[in-house]
C-alpha positions in Angstrom: 0.0 0.2 0.1 1.2 3.4 -1.0 1.1 5.9 2.0 0.4 9.7 1.9 3.2 11.9 2.6 4.0 15.1 4.7 7.3 17.1 5.4 8.6 18.4 8.5 10.9 21.6 7.6 13.3 22.4 9.8 13.8 26.0 8.3 13.2 25.1 4.5 11.5 23.8 1.5 12.6 21.1 -1.3 11.8 19.2 -4.3 11.9 15.8 -4.8 14.7 14.7 -6.5 14.7 11.7 -9.6 16.3 8.2 -9.3 19.9 8.8 -7.8 22.7 8.6 -9.9 25.6 5.9 -9.0 27.0 8.4 -7.0 29.9 7.0 -4.3 28.8 7.5 -1.0 30.7 10.2 1.0 31.9 9.4 4.7 31.2 13.1 5.6 27.7 12.4 5.3 27.4 9.8 8.5 25.2 10.6 10.8 24.0 8.5 14.0 20.8 8.8 14.8 18.5 7.6 17.5 17.5 5.0 15.3 20.8 3.7 14.1 23.9 5.2 12.3 23.2 6.5 8.0 25.3 7.4 5.4 23.9 9.7 2.5 24.7 10.4 -0.9 24.6 13.4 -3.6 22.6 12.3 -6.8 24.8 14.5 -8.9 22.4 14.0 -11.9 19.6 15.4 -10.3 20.4 17.1 -7.6 24.0 17.9 -7.2 23.5 20.3 -4.2 21.6 18.2 -2.3 22.3 15.7 0.6 20.1 13.2 0.7 19.3 10.3 3.3 16.7 8.3 2.2 14.9 5.2 4.0 15.8 6.7 7.6 13.5 4.6 10.3 11.6 7.0 12.7 9.7 3.9 13.6 9.4 0.6 14.3 7.5 -1.5 11.4 3.5 -1.6 12.6 3.4 -5.0 11.8 1.8 -8.1 13.0 0.9 -7.8 16.9 1.7 -3.9 16.4 -1.1 -3.4 13.6 -3.4 -0.4 14.4 -1.5 0.2 17.3 0.6 3.4 18.5 4.0 3.4 16.9 7.3 2.7 18.6 10.4 4.5 18.0 12.9 3.0 16.1 16.0 1.6 18.5 19.2 1.8 17.2 20.4 -2.0 16.3 23.8 -1.2 16.0 23.5 -1.7 12.2 25.2 1.2 9.5 22.8 1.6 6.7 23.9 3.2 3.7 20.7 5.5 3.0 19.4 4.9 -0.7 16.1 3.5 0.0 12.3 4.5 0.1 10.1 6.1 1.4 11.3 8.0 4.2 14.1 10.9 3.4 16.0 13.6 4.9 17.5 16.1 2.6 19.8 19.1 3.0 20.4 22.0 0.5 22.3 24.7 1.9 20.4 26.1 5.5 17.5 24.0 4.6 16.8 20.5 6.1 13.2 18.2 5.0 12.5 15.1 6.8 9.7 13.5 4.4 8.0 10.7 5.9 4.7 8.3 5.4 1.7 7.7 7.7 -0.8 5.1 8.1 -4.0 5.8 6.8 -7.5 4.2 5.8 -8.1 1.3 8.7 -4.2 0.8 9.1 -4.2 4.3 10.4 -7.4 5.0 12.0 -9.0 1.4 12.8 -11.7 2.6 15.2 -11.5 -1.0 16.9 -12.5 -1.8 20.1 -9.8 -3.1 20.6 -7.5 0.1 19.4 -9.3 2.9 19.7 -6.5 5.6 18.8 -5.5 7.5 16.3 -2.4 5.9 14.7 -2.1 7.7 11.4 -2.1 10.8 13.8 0.4 9.6 16.3 2.8 8.6 13.5 3.0 12.0 12.5 3.9 12.9 16.3 6.5 10.4 16.5 8.4 11.9 13.5 8.0 15.1 14.7 9.7 13.6 17.8 12.4 12.1 16.3 13.2 15.2 14.4 13.3 17.2 17.8 16.1 14.2 18.9 17.9 14.1 15.4 17.8 16.9 13.0 20.5 18.9 14.5 22.4 15.9 13.2 21.5 16.4 9.8 22.4 20.5 10.1 18.6 21.2 11.1 17.5 23.8 14.0 15.3 21.7 16.2 13.6 25.0 17.5 12.9 25.9 14.1 10.8 22.9 12.0 7.7 23.4 10.2 4.7 20.6 9.0 3.9 20.7 5.8 1.2 19.1 4.1 -1.0 18.9 0.8 -4.5 17.4 0.5 -4.5 14.2 3.1 -1.5 15.5 4.3 -3.0 18.9 4.6 -5.6 17.3 6.9 -2.8 15.9 8.8 -1.3 18.8 9.3 -3.5 21.1 10.3 -5.0 18.5 12.8 -1.8 18.1 14.5 -1.8 21.6 15.2 -5.0 21.1 17.3 -4.2 17.7 18.7 -0.9 18.6 20.1 -1.6 21.8 21.7 0.2 21.3 24.9 3.7 20.8 23.6 3.6 20.7 19.5 7.2 21.1 19.4 6.5 22.5 15.6 7.4 26.4 15.2 4.6 26.4 12.7 2.3 24.7 10.5 1.4 24.7 6.3 -1.6 23.0 5.1 -2.1 23.4 1.2 -5.5 22.5 0.2 -6.8 20.3 3.1 -8.1 21.7 6.7 -9.1 19.9 9.8 -12.7 19.2 7.9 -10.8 17.5 5.3 -8.8 14.3 4.7 -8.2 12.1 8.0 -10.3 14.3 10.2 -13.7 14.6 7.7 -15.9 12.9 9.4 -16.7 12.0 13.0 -16.6 9.5 15.3 -20.0 8.2 15.1 -19.9 4.7 13.4 -16.6 4.3 13.9 -16.4 1.1 16.0 -18.8 -0.5 13.7 -16.9 -0.1 10.5 -14.2 -1.9 12.0 -15.9 -4.7 13.1 -17.9 -5.0 9.8 -14.6 -5.4 7.9 -13.6 -7.9 10.3 -16.7 -9.9 9.7 -16.0 -9.7 5.6 -12.4 -11.0 6.3 -13.4 -14.2 8.6 -13.2 -12.4 11.8 -16.6 -11.7 12.8 -18.4 -11.9 16.4 -15.4 -11.8 18.6 -14.8 -10.0 21.4 -12.8 -7.2 21.5 -9.6 -8.8 22.2 -10.2 -11.4 19.7 -11.2 -9.3 17.0 -7.8 -7.3 17.0 -5.7 -10.3 17.2 -7.5 -12.2 14.5 -7.3 -8.9 12.3 -3.9 -8.6 12.5 -3.5 -11.9 11.3 -5.1 -11.4 8.3 -2.3 -10.2 5.6 -2.3 -6.6 4.6 -2.8 -7.4 0.9 -6.1 -8.8 2.1 -7.2 -6.2 3.8 -6.3 -4.0 1.0 -8.0 -6.0 -1.9 -11.4 -6.0 0.1 -11.0 -2.2 0.8 -10.5 -1.4 -2.9 -13.5 -3.8 -4.2 -16.2 -1.4 -4.4 -18.6 -3.4 -2.6 -21.4 -2.1 -0.9 -20.9 -4.1 2.3 -17.5 -2.5 2.5 -17.1 0.5 5.0 -15.0 3.1 4.2 -12.1 4.1 6.8 -10.0 7.7 7.4 -12.4 9.1 10.1 -10.5 9.7 13.5 -11.9 8.3 16.1 -11.7 10.0 19.3 -13.2 13.4 20.5 -9.4 15.0 20.8 -9.1 15.0 16.7 -12.9 15.2 15.2 -13.6 18.5 13.6 -17.1 19.0 15.3 -14.7 19.4 18.7 -12.3 22.1 16.9 -14.0 25.1 18.4 -14.3 23.7 21.5 -11.2 22.9 21.8 -9.7 26.6 20.5 -12.1 28.0 23.4 -10.1 26.1 26.0 -7.0 26.8 24.7 -5.7 23.1 24.0 -4.9 24.0 20.7 -1.1 25.1 19.5 -0.8 28.6 19.4 1.8 28.5 16.4 1.4 30.6 12.8 -0.5 28.8 9.9 -0.5 29.1 6.0 -3.6 27.5 4.4 -5.4 28.0 1.2 -6.7 26.3 -1.9 -6.6 26.3 -5.3 -9.4 28.3 -7.2 -10.7 24.8 -9.2 -9.8 22.1 -6.7 -13.0 20.0 -7.8 -12.1 19.3 -11.2 -9.4 16.7 -10.3 -11.6 15.2 -8.2 -15.0 15.3 -8.9 -16.3 12.5 -11.8 -18.9 12.3 -13.9 -17.4 14.1 -17.1 -14.3 13.2 -19.0 -11.4 15.2 -17.9 -9.2 14.4 -21.0 -12.4 15.9 -23.1 -10.5 18.7 -25.3 -13.9 21.2 -24.7 -15.5 21.8 -21.2 -18.0 19.7 -20.2 -22.2 21.0 -20.1 -22.1 21.5 -16.5 -18.9 21.9 -14.2 -19.2 21.5 -10.3 -21.4 24.1 -8.5 -18.4 23.9 -6.1 -15.4 24.4 -7.8 -13.4 24.4 -4.6 -15.2 21.3 -3.6 -16.2 22.4 -0.4 -12.7 22.6 0.7 -13.3 26.6 1.4 -16.5 25.6 3.4 -14.1 24.1 6.2 -11.4 26.6 5.6 -13.3 29.0 6.4 -14.9 27.7 9.5 -11.2 26.9 10.5 -10.4 30.2 9.6 -13.0 32.0 11.8 -12.2 29.9 14.8 -8.4 30.8 14.7 -9.1 34.2 14.3 -11.6 34.4 17.4 -8.9 32.6 19.7 -6.1 35.1 18.4 -4.6 32.5 16.3 -2.0 33.8 13.7 -3.1 32.4 10.3 -2.0 33.3 6.6 -4.1 32.8 3.8 -3.6 32.0 -0.1 -5.6 31.2 -3.3 -3.4 29.6 -6.2 -5.5 30.6 -9.5 -2.5 29.8 -12.3 -3.7 28.2 -14.8 -0.5 26.8 -17.0 -0.8 24.6 -19.7 2.3 22.5 -18.6 0.6 21.6 -15.7 -2.8 21.8 -16.3 -4.0 19.0 -19.1 -7.2 20.9 -20.2 -7.4 24.8 -19.8 -10.8 24.2 -18.4 -9.5 22.1 -15.6 -7.6 25.4 -14.1 -6.2 25.5 -11.1 -7.1 22.3 -10.0 -6.6 20.1 -7.0 -2.6 19.8 -7.0 -1.7 21.9 -9.7 0.3 24.4 -7.4 2.8 21.8 -5.9 4.9 22.0 -9.2 5.0 25.8 -8.6 6.0 25.5 -4.8 8.6 22.7 -5.1 10.3 24.6 -8.2 9.5 21.5 -10.6 7.0 23.2 -13.2 8.9 23.2 -16.0 9.8 19.6 -16.2 6.3 18.6 -16.9 4.9 19.1 -20.6 6.4 21.5 -22.0 8.1 25.6 -21.2 6.7 27.7 -18.4 5.7 31.0 -19.5 7.5 34.1 -17.8 4.6 34.4 -15.2 4.7 30.6 -14.5 8.3 31.5 -13.4 7.5 34.5 -11.5 4.2 32.8 -9.6 6.8 30.2 -8.7 9.6 32.3 -7.2 7.0 34.1 -5.1 5.5 31.2 -3.9 9.0 29.7 -2.7 9.9 33.0 -1.4 6.8 32.8 0.6 7.3 29.4 1.9 10.7 29.6 2.9 10.0 33.0 4.6 7.5 31.4 6.9 9.4 28.4 7.5 12.9 30.6 8.5 11.1 32.5 10.9 7.1 31.8 11.2 7.1 34.9 13.7 7.5 37.3 10.9 4.9 38.2 7.7 6.2 36.1 4.9 7.3 38.3 2.0 9.0 38.0 -1.3 12.3 39.2 -2.7 10.1 41.7 -4.7 9.0 43.1 -1.5 5.3 42.0 -1.4 4.5 41.4 2.4 1.9 38.9 3.5 -0.4 40.0 6.2 -2.2 38.0 8.7 -5.1 37.1 7.8 -8.4 39.3 8.5 -11.7 39.2 6.9 -11.3 43.1 6.4 -8.9 44.8 3.9 -6.9 42.8 1.4 -5.5 39.9 3.7 -5.3 37.0 1.1 -2.5 36.3 -1.1 -3.4 35.4 -5.1 -1.1 33.9 -7.0 -0.6 33.3 -10.5 -4.0 35.0 -11.6 -3.5 36.1 -14.9 -1.2 38.9 -15.0 0.5 38.9 -11.9 2.5 36.5 -9.9 1.6 37.8 -6.4 -0.7 40.7 -5.0 -3.0 41.3 -2.3 -6.8 40.6 -2.3 -9.9 40.2 -0.3 -11.1 37.3 1.4 -14.1 37.2 -0.8 -11.9 36.3 -3.6 -11.1 32.6 -2.3 -14.7 32.3 -0.7 -15.6 30.2 -3.6 -18.0 27.4 -3.2 -21.6 27.6 -2.3 -21.3 26.8 1.6 -25.2 27.5 2.4 -25.5 23.5 2.4 -22.8 23.2 5.3 
């Protein structure tokens, strides 16, 4: 199962490299961590200025009797690993360090079992943040200036981390692209979660057992079997991904804010202007002409939960920076009418847009520079309003005035606009 990823930034931002060239390992890139000794490498073909360590272990494998349960930290087994494997990796370039990590999702991360009432996926994120606090300095990073970043489901994880770890968040700030506490892992409440696990257990031959026996039985079912059943499309197969306790349910977000239980750290958050084009079915995404009827909510409801979160954060004095990405670049978006669809902003943030289906326009380059400037400025010092090299300063979010940064809108790379520019979806139905 391919797991979603999120990024932990120690004062920086990075793009993902391609397959590594056969570069000799450099003894100077040997790092001792709490989970073992690793020697990194430099990919001279695609990223000659980036030091990389791939396959770094932050936790023990959650398999067998550890499946569905909270993660355990990786232990130092005395081995020396030459870190070229995926998926978890550390990258260092100039003054910025990035840890990219996987976490459990679906029934593996949010089982809702009577015998395992824990949000294992969220606890995976907590464990990697703790690991980074203890180890990032060995890679050249600063444990006091770490930023958690995620997109889509990863953004849901990131935003949820902020209010699930209020007492000691460890991180200095967070960035959530196209996802909030009401999207992704935190999209559902806890009603019926336990029944879902038991329903799945019954389907795979673990039904009619007490909580402990049911959990043990499910831990013995091959992961591929569970995955196949979940992807089968059968009507009797439940869907997972919902959180299962009142610490991490969206409906409890306001209450936790009012009680001061949410981490009071700055947050960058926002959406693209046509998220739903890449997500909603019912029309041919490869059509050369627009479908007769586009989605009523072009942002797919993303900004509805975002608006609620923004209001709650504002009411409780939490600093937030809001953006809207409106770039419609033909080498990224395959059909012009798809516009700034879900994830189309990522190549601009990571500076990889020129690697797609054609040359990038001048506006595309300038938009990418502006987004990189803002994200890196925030990661470097989240206590200051982010700014671009051209002098545009991103003000703290407020419903009054021009406090939203609009990226790539036709003629300008970045400009300030009122919040109404980003309030796109019809939220009348919630």
